[in-house]
MIVEXMI-975322 format. One line per 2 residues: number of its first residue (from 1); their letters; for each residue x, y, z of N, C-alpha, C, O. Coordinates in nm, 2 decimals, always signed. Layout:
BEGIN
NUM> a> X:Y:Z:X:Y:Z:X:Y:Z:X:Y:Z; ... .
This chain:
BEGIN
1> ma> +9.33:+0.54:+11.52:+9.39:+0.61:+11.41:+9.31:+0.74:+11.39:+9.19:+0.73:+11.37; +9.38:+0.85:+11.38:+9.31:+0.98:+11.35:+9.27:+0.99:+11.20:+9.34:+0.94:+11.11 .
3> ar> +9.15:+1.05:+11.18:+9.10:+1.07:+11.05:+9.19:+1.17:+10.98:+9.22:+1.27:+11.04; +9.23:+1.15:+10.86:+9.32:+1.24:+10.79:+9.24:+1.37:+10.75:+9.12:+1.36:+10.71 .
5> gy> +9.30:+1.48:+10.76:+9.24:+1.61:+10.71:+9.16:+1.68:+10.82:+9.12:+1.79:+10.80; +9.14:+1.62:+10.94:+9.06:+1.68:+11.04:+9.16:+1.72:+11.15:+9.24:+1.64:+11.20 .
7> eg> +9.15:+1.84:+11.20:+9.22:+1.89:+11.31:+9.18:+1.81:+11.44:+9.06:+1.80:+11.46; +9.27:+1.77:+11.52:+9.23:+1.71:+11.64:+9.18:+1.57:+11.63:+9.11:+1.52:+11.72 .
9> gl> +9.21:+1.50:+11.52:+9.17:+1.36:+11.51:+9.04:+1.33:+11.45:+9.02:+1.37:+11.33; +8.95:+1.27:+11.52:+8.82:+1.23:+11.47:+8.71:+1.33:+11.47:+8.60:+1.30:+11.43 .
11> rp> +8.74:+1.45:+11.51:+8.64:+1.56:+11.51:+8.59:+1.58:+11.37:+8.67:+1.60:+11.28; +8.46:+1.59:+11.35:+8.41:+1.62:+11.21:+8.44:+1.76:+11.17:+8.46:+1.85:+11.26 .
13> pf> +8.44:+1.80:+11.04:+8.48:+1.93:+11.00:+8.36:+2.03:+11.01:+8.34:+2.11:+10.92; +8.29:+2.03:+11.13:+8.18:+2.13:+11.15:+8.22:+2.22:+11.26:+8.30:+2.19:+11.35 .
15> sf> +8.17:+2.35:+11.25:+8.20:+2.44:+11.35:+8.09:+2.47:+11.45:+8.12:+2.48:+11.57; +7.97:+2.48:+11.41:+7.86:+2.52:+11.49:+7.73:+2.48:+11.42:+7.73:+2.45:+11.30 .
17> sg> +7.62:+2.49:+11.50:+7.49:+2.46:+11.44:+7.43:+2.58:+11.37:+7.45:+2.69:+11.41; +7.37:+2.55:+11.25:+7.31:+2.66:+11.17:+7.17:+2.69:+11.23:+7.13:+2.63:+11.33 .
19> ps> +7.09:+2.78:+11.16:+6.96:+2.82:+11.21:+6.86:+2.71:+11.22:+6.77:+2.72:+11.30; +6.87:+2.60:+11.14:+6.78:+2.49:+11.15:+6.83:+2.38:+11.23:+6.77:+2.27:+11.24 .
21> gf> +6.95:+2.39:+11.29:+7.00:+2.29:+11.38:+7.10:+2.20:+11.30:+7.17:+2.11:+11.37; +7.12:+2.22:+11.17:+7.21:+2.14:+11.10:+7.35:+2.20:+11.12:+7.37:+2.32:+11.16 .
23> qv> +7.45:+2.12:+11.10:+7.59:+2.16:+11.12:+7.63:+2.25:+11.01:+7.61:+2.23:+10.89; +7.70:+2.36:+11.04:+7.75:+2.46:+10.94:+7.89:+2.43:+10.92:+7.97:+2.41:+11.02 .
25> lp> +7.93:+2.43:+10.80:+8.07:+2.41:+10.76:+8.16:+2.53:+10.80:+8.11:+2.64:+10.79; +8.28:+2.51:+10.84:+8.37:+2.62:+10.85:+8.39:+2.70:+10.72:+8.37:+2.64:+10.61 .
27> re> +8.43:+2.82:+10.72:+8.44:+2.90:+10.60:+8.52:+2.84:+10.50:+8.49:+2.84:+10.38; +8.64:+2.79:+10.53:+8.73:+2.73:+10.43:+8.67:+2.61:+10.36:+8.68:+2.59:+10.24 .
29> tf> +8.60:+2.52:+10.44:+8.53:+2.41:+10.38:+8.41:+2.45:+10.29:+8.40:+2.40:+10.18; +8.34:+2.55:+10.34:+8.23:+2.60:+10.26:+8.28:+2.66:+10.13:+8.22:+2.64:+10.02 .
31> dl> +8.39:+2.73:+10.14:+8.45:+2.79:+10.01:+8.48:+2.68:+9.91:+8.46:+2.69:+9.79; +8.53:+2.57:+9.96:+8.57:+2.45:+9.88:+8.44:+2.40:+9.81:+8.44:+2.37:+9.69 .
33> vv> +8.33:+2.39:+9.89:+8.20:+2.35:+9.83:+8.16:+2.44:+9.72:+8.12:+2.40:+9.61; +8.16:+2.57:+9.75:+8.11:+2.67:+9.65:+8.20:+2.67:+9.53:+8.15:+2.69:+9.42 .
35> rh> +8.33:+2.65:+9.55:+8.42:+2.64:+9.43:+8.39:+2.53:+9.34:+8.41:+2.54:+9.22; +8.34:+2.42:+9.39:+8.32:+2.29:+9.31:+8.18:+2.25:+9.29:+8.16:+2.15:+9.21 .
37> tp> +8.08:+2.30:+9.35:+7.94:+2.25:+9.34:+7.84:+2.37:+9.33:+7.87:+2.48:+9.38; +7.73:+2.35:+9.27:+7.62:+2.45:+9.28:+7.55:+2.44:+9.42:+7.55:+2.34:+9.48 .
39> lv> +7.50:+2.55:+9.46:+7.42:+2.56:+9.58:+7.27:+2.56:+9.54:+7.24:+2.61:+9.43; +7.18:+2.50:+9.62:+7.04:+2.50:+9.59:+6.97:+2.59:+9.69:+7.00:+2.59:+9.81 .
41> sf> +6.88:+2.67:+9.63:+6.82:+2.77:+9.71:+6.67:+2.80:+9.67:+6.63:+2.76:+9.57; +6.60:+2.87:+9.76:+6.47:+2.93:+9.73:+6.49:+3.08:+9.71:+6.56:+3.14:+9.78 .
43> dl> +6.42:+3.13:+9.60:+6.40:+3.28:+9.60:+6.26:+3.30:+9.62:+6.17:+3.23:+9.57; +6.23:+3.41:+9.70:+6.09:+3.44:+9.74:+6.04:+3.56:+9.66:+6.08:+3.67:+9.68 .
45> lv> +5.95:+3.53:+9.57:+5.89:+3.64:+9.49:+5.76:+3.69:+9.56:+5.65:+3.64:+9.53; +5.78:+3.78:+9.65:+5.67:+3.83:+9.73:+5.60:+3.94:+9.65:+5.66:+4.04:+9.61 .
47> rd> +5.47:+3.92:+9.63:+5.39:+4.02:+9.56:+5.29:+4.08:+9.65:+5.23:+4.02:+9.74; +5.27:+4.22:+9.64:+5.17:+4.28:+9.72:+5.04:+4.28:+9.64:+5.03:+4.22:+9.53 .
49> aq> +4.93:+4.35:+9.70:+4.80:+4.35:+9.64:+4.80:+4.41:+9.50:+4.71:+4.38:+9.42; +4.90:+4.50:+9.47:+4.91:+4.57:+9.34:+4.99:+4.49:+9.24:+5.01:+4.53:+9.13 .
51> gr> +5.04:+4.37:+9.28:+5.13:+4.29:+9.20:+5.27:+4.33:+9.20:+5.35:+4.27:+9.12; +5.31:+4.42:+9.28:+5.45:+4.47:+9.29:+5.54:+4.37:+9.36:+5.49:+4.29:+9.44 .
53> ll> +5.66:+4.36:+9.32:+5.76:+4.27:+9.38:+5.84:+4.33:+9.49:+5.89:+4.45:+9.48; +5.86:+4.26:+9.60:+5.95:+4.30:+9.71:+6.09:+4.28:+9.67:+6.13:+4.17:+9.64 .
55> vg> +6.18:+4.38:+9.68:+6.32:+4.37:+9.66:+6.39:+4.44:+9.78:+6.34:+4.53:+9.84; +6.51:+4.38:+9.81:+6.59:+4.44:+9.91:+6.73:+4.47:+9.86:+6.78:+4.40:+9.77 .
57> rr> +6.79:+4.57:+9.92:+6.93:+4.60:+9.89:+7.02:+4.51:+9.96:+7.03:+4.51:+10.08; +7.10:+4.42:+9.88:+7.18:+4.31:+9.94:+7.29:+4.37:+10.02:+7.36:+4.46:+9.98 .
59> vn> +7.31:+4.31:+10.14:+7.42:+4.35:+10.23:+7.54:+4.26:+10.20:+7.66:+4.31:+10.20; +7.52:+4.13:+10.17:+7.63:+4.04:+10.16:+7.66:+4.00:+10.01:+7.57:+4.02:+9.92 .
61> rp> +7.77:+3.94:+9.99:+7.81:+3.88:+9.86:+7.73:+3.75:+9.85:+7.69:+3.69:+9.95; +7.71:+3.70:+9.73:+7.72:+3.77:+9.60:+7.61:+3.87:+9.58:+7.51:+3.87:+9.66 .
63> aq> +7.62:+3.95:+9.48:+7.52:+4.05:+9.44:+7.51:+4.16:+9.55:+7.41:+4.22:+9.56; +7.62:+4.18:+9.62:+7.62:+4.28:+9.73:+7.59:+4.42:+9.67:+7.65:+4.46:+9.56 .
65> ga> +7.50:+4.49:+9.73:+7.47:+4.63:+9.68:+7.35:+4.63:+9.58:+7.30:+4.74:+9.56; +7.32:+4.52:+9.52:+7.21:+4.52:+9.42:+7.08:+4.50:+9.49:+7.07:+4.45:+9.60 .
67> wf> +6.97:+4.54:+9.42:+6.83:+4.52:+9.47:+6.80:+4.37:+9.42:+6.82:+4.34:+9.30; +6.76:+4.29:+9.51:+6.74:+4.15:+9.49:+6.62:+4.10:+9.57:+6.59:+4.15:+9.68 .
69> vp> +6.55:+4.00:+9.52:+6.45:+3.94:+9.60:+6.51:+3.86:+9.72:+6.62:+3.82:+9.71; +6.43:+3.85:+9.83:+6.48:+3.77:+9.94:+6.49:+3.62:+9.90:+6.43:+3.58:+9.80 .
71> gg> +6.57:+3.55:+9.98:+6.58:+3.40:+9.95:+6.69:+3.35:+10.04:+6.75:+3.42:+10.12; +6.72:+3.22:+10.02:+6.82:+3.15:+10.10:+6.85:+3.01:+10.06:+6.77:+2.95:+9.98 .
73> ri> +6.96:+2.96:+10.10:+7.01:+2.82:+10.07:+6.94:+2.72:+10.15:+6.89:+2.74:+10.26; +6.92:+2.61:+10.08:+6.86:+2.49:+10.14:+6.98:+2.41:+10.20:+7.08:+2.39:+10.13 .
75> ek> +6.97:+2.37:+10.33:+7.08:+2.30:+10.40:+7.08:+2.15:+10.37:+6.97:+2.09:+10.34; +7.19:+2.09:+10.38:+7.20:+1.94:+10.37:+7.10:+1.87:+10.45:+7.09:+1.90:+10.57 .
77> de> +7.03:+1.77:+10.40:+6.93:+1.69:+10.46:+6.81:+1.76:+10.51:+6.73:+1.70:+10.59; +6.80:+1.89:+10.48:+6.68:+1.96:+10.52:+6.57:+1.94:+10.42:+6.59:+1.95:+10.30 .
79> rl> +6.45:+1.91:+10.47:+6.33:+1.89:+10.38:+6.29:+2.02:+10.32:+6.31:+2.13:+10.39; +6.24:+2.02:+10.20:+6.21:+2.14:+10.13:+6.11:+2.23:+10.21:+6.13:+2.35:+10.22 .
81> aa> +6.00:+2.17:+10.26:+5.90:+2.24:+10.33:+5.96:+2.31:+10.46:+5.93:+2.42:+10.49; +6.05:+2.23:+10.53:+6.11:+2.29:+10.65:+6.21:+2.40:+10.61:+6.21:+2.50:+10.68 .
83> af> +6.28:+2.38:+10.50:+6.37:+2.49:+10.45:+6.30:+2.61:+10.42:+6.34:+2.73:+10.45; +6.18:+2.60:+10.35:+6.10:+2.71:+10.31:+6.05:+2.79:+10.43:+6.06:+2.91:+10.43 .
85> rr> +6.01:+2.72:+10.53:+5.96:+2.79:+10.65:+6.08:+2.86:+10.72:+6.06:+2.98:+10.76; +6.19:+2.80:+10.73:+6.31:+2.86:+10.79:+6.35:+2.99:+10.71:+6.38:+3.09:+10.77 .
87> it> +6.36:+2.97:+10.58:+6.40:+3.09:+10.50:+6.30:+3.20:+10.50:+6.34:+3.32:+10.51; +6.17:+3.17:+10.49:+6.08:+3.28:+10.50:+6.08:+3.35:+10.64:+6.06:+3.47:+10.65 .
89> ra> +6.10:+3.27:+10.74:+6.11:+3.33:+10.88:+6.23:+3.42:+10.89:+6.22:+3.54:+10.94; +6.34:+3.38:+10.83:+6.47:+3.46:+10.84:+6.46:+3.58:+10.75:+6.51:+3.68:+10.78 .
91> el> +6.41:+3.56:+10.63:+6.41:+3.67:+10.53:+6.29:+3.76:+10.53:+6.31:+3.88:+10.50; +6.18:+3.71:+10.58:+6.06:+3.80:+10.58:+6.00:+3.83:+10.72:+5.91:+3.91:+10.73 .
93> gv> +6.05:+3.75:+10.82:+6.00:+3.77:+10.95:+5.87:+3.70:+10.98:+5.81:+3.72:+11.09; +5.83:+3.62:+10.89:+5.71:+3.54:+10.90:+5.73:+3.40:+10.84:+5.78:+3.39:+10.73 .
95> ei> +5.68:+3.30:+10.91:+5.69:+3.17:+10.85:+5.57:+3.14:+10.76:+5.46:+3.15:+10.79; +5.61:+3.10:+10.64:+5.51:+3.07:+10.53:+5.53:+2.92:+10.48:+5.64:+2.88:+10.47 .
97> el> +5.42:+2.86:+10.46:+5.42:+2.72:+10.42:+5.44:+2.71:+10.27:+5.38:+2.79:+10.19; +5.53:+2.63:+10.23:+5.56:+2.61:+10.08:+5.44:+2.58:+10.00:+5.42:+2.62:+9.89 .
99> at> +5.35:+2.49:+10.06:+5.23:+2.45:+9.99:+5.13:+2.56:+9.96:+5.04:+2.55:+9.87; +5.15:+2.68:+10.02:+5.06:+2.80:+9.99:+5.12:+2.89:+9.89:+5.06:+2.99:+9.86 .
101> tr> +5.23:+2.85:+9.83:+5.29:+2.94:+9.73:+5.27:+2.88:+9.59:+5.23:+2.77:+9.57; +5.31:+2.96:+9.49:+5.31:+2.91:+9.35:+5.45:+2.90:+9.29:+5.53:+2.99:+9.29 .
103> fv> +5.48:+2.78:+9.25:+5.61:+2.75:+9.19:+5.62:+2.82:+9.06:+5.54:+2.80:+8.97; +5.72:+2.91:+9.04:+5.74:+2.98:+8.92:+5.83:+2.91:+8.82:+5.80:+2.91:+8.70 .
105> gy> +5.93:+2.85:+8.87:+6.03:+2.78:+8.79:+6.16:+2.76:+8.86:+6.18:+2.81:+8.97; +6.25:+2.70:+8.79:+6.39:+2.69:+8.84:+6.48:+2.77:+8.75:+6.45:+2.79:+8.63 .
107> fe> +6.58:+2.83:+8.81:+6.67:+2.92:+8.75:+6.81:+2.89:+8.79:+6.84:+2.83:+8.89; +6.91:+2.93:+8.70:+7.05:+2.92:+8.74:+7.10:+3.06:+8.75:+7.08:+3.14:+8.67 .
109> hh> +7.17:+3.08:+8.86:+7.23:+3.21:+8.89:+7.38:+3.19:+8.90:+7.43:+3.10:+8.98; +7.46:+3.26:+8.82:+7.60:+3.26:+8.82:+7.66:+3.39:+8.86:+7.62:+3.49:+8.80 .
111> yp> +7.74:+3.39:+8.96:+7.80:+3.52:+9.01:+7.95:+3.51:+9.00:+8.01:+3.40:+9.02; +8.02:+3.62:+8.97:+8.16:+3.62:+8.96:+8.23:+3.61:+9.09:+8.35:+3.58:+9.10 .
113> dn> +8.16:+3.65:+9.20:+8.22:+3.65:+9.34:+8.15:+3.54:+9.42:+8.07:+3.47:+9.38; +8.19:+3.54:+9.55:+8.14:+3.45:+9.65:+8.12:+3.51:+9.78:+8.17:+3.62:+9.80 .
115> rs> +8.05:+3.45:+9.87:+8.01:+3.51:+10.00:+8.14:+3.55:+10.08:+8.14:+3.65:+10.15; +8.24:+3.47:+10.07:+8.37:+3.50:+10.15:+8.45:+3.61:+10.09:+8.53:+3.67:+10.16 .
117> gv> +8.43:+3.65:+9.97:+8.51:+3.75:+9.90:+8.65:+3.70:+9.86:+8.73:+3.78:+9.83; +8.67:+3.57:+9.86:+8.79:+3.51:+9.82:+8.80:+3.51:+9.67:+8.70:+3.48:+9.60 .
119> hg> +8.91:+3.56:+9.61:+8.93:+3.57:+9.47:+8.95:+3.43:+9.41:+9.01:+3.34:+9.47; +8.91:+3.42:+9.28:+8.95:+3.30:+9.20:+8.83:+3.21:+9.17:+8.84:+3.11:+9.10 .
121> fg> +8.71:+3.23:+9.23:+8.60:+3.15:+9.20:+8.47:+3.23:+9.23:+8.46:+3.31:+9.32; +8.37:+3.19:+9.16:+8.23:+3.25:+9.17:+8.14:+3.15:+9.24:+8.18:+3.05:+9.30 .
123> th> +8.01:+3.19:+9.23:+7.91:+3.11:+9.30:+7.80:+3.07:+9.19:+7.76:+3.16:+9.11; +7.76:+2.95:+9.20:+7.66:+2.90:+9.11:+7.54:+2.85:+9.20:+7.56:+2.76:+9.28 .
125> yv> +7.42:+2.90:+9.17:+7.30:+2.86:+9.25:+7.21:+2.80:+9.15:+7.19:+2.84:+9.03; +7.14:+2.69:+9.19:+7.02:+2.64:+9.13:+6.91:+2.69:+9.22:+6.90:+2.65:+9.33 .
127> vl> +6.82:+2.77:+9.16:+6.72:+2.84:+9.24:+6.58:+2.79:+9.21:+6.54:+2.77:+9.09; +6.50:+2.76:+9.31:+6.36:+2.73:+9.30:+6.28:+2.85:+9.34:+6.28:+2.89:+9.46 .
129> ah> +6.22:+2.92:+9.24:+6.15:+3.04:+9.26:+6.01:+3.02:+9.29:+5.94:+2.95:+9.22; +5.96:+3.08:+9.40:+5.82:+3.06:+9.44:+5.76:+3.20:+9.47:+5.82:+3.28:+9.53 .
131> ei> +5.64:+3.22:+9.41:+5.57:+3.34:+9.43:+5.48:+3.33:+9.56:+5.41:+3.23:+9.58; +5.49:+3.44:+9.63:+5.41:+3.45:+9.76:+5.32:+3.57:+9.75:+5.37:+3.68:+9.72 .
133> ag> +5.20:+3.55:+9.78:+5.10:+3.66:+9.78:+5.01:+3.65:+9.90:+4.98:+3.54:+9.95; +4.95:+3.76:+9.94:+4.85:+3.76:+10.04:+4.90:+3.75:+10.18:+4.82:+3.72:+10.27 .
135> hs> +5.03:+3.78:+10.21:+5.08:+3.78:+10.34:+5.12:+3.92:+10.39:+5.17:+4.00:+10.31; +5.08:+3.95:+10.51:+5.12:+4.08:+10.57:+5.26:+4.08:+10.62:+5.29:+3.99:+10.70 .
137> le> +5.34:+4.17:+10.58:+5.48:+4.17:+10.63:+5.49:+4.30:+10.72:+5.50:+4.41:+10.67; +5.50:+4.28:+10.85:+5.51:+4.39:+10.94:+5.64:+4.45:+10.96:+5.66:+4.57:+10.94 .
139> sl> +5.74:+4.36:+10.98:+5.88:+4.41:+11.01:+5.98:+4.32:+10.94:+5.99:+4.20:+10.97; +6.05:+4.37:+10.84:+6.14:+4.29:+10.76:+6.28:+4.29:+10.82:+6.33:+4.40:+10.86 .
141> pt> +6.34:+4.17:+10.83:+6.48:+4.17:+10.89:+6.58:+4.24:+10.81:+6.56:+4.26:+10.69; +6.68:+4.29:+10.87:+6.78:+4.37:+10.80:+6.92:+4.31:+10.80:+7.02:+4.38:+10.76 .
143> dq> +6.94:+4.18:+10.83:+7.07:+4.12:+10.83:+7.11:+4.08:+10.69:+7.23:+4.08:+10.66; +7.02:+4.06:+10.59:+7.06:+4.03:+10.46:+7.03:+4.14:+10.36:+7.10:+4.15:+10.26 .
145> ha> +6.94:+4.23:+10.39:+6.90:+4.34:+10.31:+6.90:+4.47:+10.39:+6.83:+4.47:+10.50; +6.96:+4.58:+10.35:+6.97:+4.70:+10.42:+6.84:+4.78:+10.41:+6.81:+4.86:+10.50 .
147> ay> +6.77:+4.77:+10.30:+6.65:+4.84:+10.28:+6.56:+4.76:+10.19:+6.61:+4.67:+10.12; +6.43:+4.79:+10.19:+6.34:+4.72:+10.10:+6.25:+4.82:+10.03:+6.23:+4.93:+10.07 .
149> rw> +6.20:+4.77:+9.92:+6.10:+4.86:+9.84:+6.02:+4.76:+9.76:+6.06:+4.65:+9.72; +5.90:+4.81:+9.72:+5.81:+4.74:+9.62:+5.83:+4.80:+9.48:+5.83:+4.92:+9.47 .
151> vs> +5.85:+4.72:+9.38:+5.86:+4.76:+9.25:+5.77:+4.69:+9.15:+5.75:+4.57:+9.17; +5.72:+4.76:+9.05:+5.64:+4.69:+8.95:+5.74:+4.61:+8.86:+5.86:+4.64:+8.87 .
153> da> +5.70:+4.52:+8.78:+5.79:+4.45:+8.69:+5.86:+4.55:+8.60:+5.98:+4.53:+8.57; +5.78:+4.64:+8.55:+5.84:+4.74:+8.45:+5.95:+4.83:+8.52:+6.05:+4.85:+8.46 .
155> ea> +5.92:+4.87:+8.65:+6.02:+4.94:+8.72:+6.15:+4.86:+8.75:+6.26:+4.91:+8.73; +6.13:+4.74:+8.78:+6.25:+4.65:+8.81:+6.33:+4.63:+8.68:+6.45:+4.64:+8.69 .
157> la> +6.26:+4.61:+8.57:+6.33:+4.59:+8.44:+6.41:+4.72:+8.40:+6.51:+4.70:+8.33; +6.36:+4.83:+8.43:+6.42:+4.96:+8.39:+6.53:+5.01:+8.49:+6.61:+5.09:+8.45 .
159> dp> +6.54:+4.95:+8.61:+6.63:+5.00:+8.71:+6.76:+4.93:+8.70:+6.77:+4.81:+8.71; +6.87:+5.01:+8.67:+7.00:+4.94:+8.66:+7.06:+4.88:+8.79:+7.15:+4.80:+8.79 .
161> dv> +7.00:+4.92:+8.90:+7.04:+4.87:+9.03:+6.97:+4.74:+9.07:+7.01:+4.68:+9.17; +6.87:+4.70:+9.00:+6.80:+4.57:+9.02:+6.88:+4.47:+8.95:+6.91:+4.48:+8.83 .
163> he> +6.92:+4.36:+9.02:+7.01:+4.26:+8.97:+6.94:+4.19:+8.85:+6.82:+4.17:+8.85; +7.02:+4.15:+8.75:+6.97:+4.08:+8.63:+6.89:+3.95:+8.67:+6.80:+3.92:+8.60 .
165> nt> +6.94:+3.88:+8.77:+6.87:+3.76:+8.81:+6.73:+3.79:+8.87:+6.64:+3.71:+8.85; +6.71:+3.90:+8.93:+6.58:+3.94:+8.98:+6.50:+3.99:+8.86:+6.38:+3.96:+8.85 .
167> ka> +6.56:+4.06:+8.76:+6.49:+4.10:+8.64:+6.43:+3.98:+8.57:+6.32:+3.99:+8.51; +6.50:+3.87:+8.57:+6.45:+3.75:+8.50:+6.31:+3.71:+8.55:+6.23:+3.65:+8.48 .
169> yc> +6.29:+3.73:+8.68:+6.16:+3.70:+8.74:+6.05:+3.79:+8.69:+5.93:+3.76:+8.70; +6.08:+3.91:+8.65:+5.99:+4.01:+8.61:+5.95:+4.01:+8.46:+5.85:+4.07:+8.42 .
171> kh> +6.02:+3.93:+8.38:+5.99:+3.92:+8.24:+5.86:+3.85:+8.22:+5.83:+3.76:+8.30; +5.79:+3.88:+8.12:+5.66:+3.82:+8.09:+5.56:+3.86:+8.20:+5.46:+3.78:+8.23 .
173> gg> +5.57:+3.97:+8.27:+5.48:+4.01:+8.37:+5.48:+3.92:+8.50:+5.39:+3.93:+8.58; +5.59:+3.85:+8.51:+5.60:+3.76:+8.63:+5.51:+3.64:+8.63:+5.51:+3.57:+8.73 .
175> st> +5.44:+3.62:+8.52:+5.34:+3.51:+8.52:+5.39:+3.38:+8.45:+5.32:+3.28:+8.45; +5.50:+3.39:+8.38:+5.55:+3.27:+8.31:+5.69:+3.23:+8.36:+5.77:+3.32:+8.37 .
177> av> +5.70:+3.10:+8.38:+5.83:+3.06:+8.43:+5.94:+3.08:+8.32:+5.91:+3.05:+8.20; +6.05:+3.14:+8.36:+6.16:+3.16:+8.26:+6.28:+3.09:+8.32:+6.32:+3.12:+8.43 .
179> vs> +6.33:+2.99:+8.25:+6.45:+2.92:+8.30:+6.57:+2.99:+8.23:+6.58:+2.99:+8.11; +6.67:+3.03:+8.31:+6.78:+3.10:+8.26:+6.87:+3.00:+8.17:+6.86:+2.88:+8.20 .
181> kg> +6.94:+3.06:+8.08:+7.02:+2.98:+7.99:+7.17:+2.96:+8.04:+7.26:+2.93:+7.97; +7.19:+3.00:+8.17:+7.32:+2.98:+8.23:+7.40:+3.11:+8.22:+7.34:+3.22:+8.24 .
183> r> +7.53:+3.10:+8.20:+7.62:+3.22:+8.20:+7.59:+3.32:+8.10:+7.66:+3.42:+8.09 .
């Protein structure tokens, strides 16, 4: 008997392997997940020797076009330390160990749009923010961010093109965990 809801019978609803080897959902299935559940992610608060924050101009939705810190989603069944290494490699071009960072806090990010651009639902992230310092970044990837720059907390807070969720990391000089109050 064929499983209901799967094309071709018993084939699972996966399309291909993701960057860490886990199965990636087809766009329609992923949209259903985004519509009904929060996503869990890491945001990378990379600080240089002057304490400035690395931000990049987002290429993709949500927050497309805004200056935002690098980061990425944690995949199903992926261990946090492995996810952190994968995300730092993809977003910063260098693999960084989670244990070498400082946990800043957890945050909720709510966006009116979603990665697919499908109307009718937004995106909800539960974000684990980690501060990274003391790493040399030679060449930053450009698939998620079109350009990068370093900003002081004051510059980020004053810049209308820096996303509000990134500004939350800059409040209190970036030294105190701030948990967002939701929408």
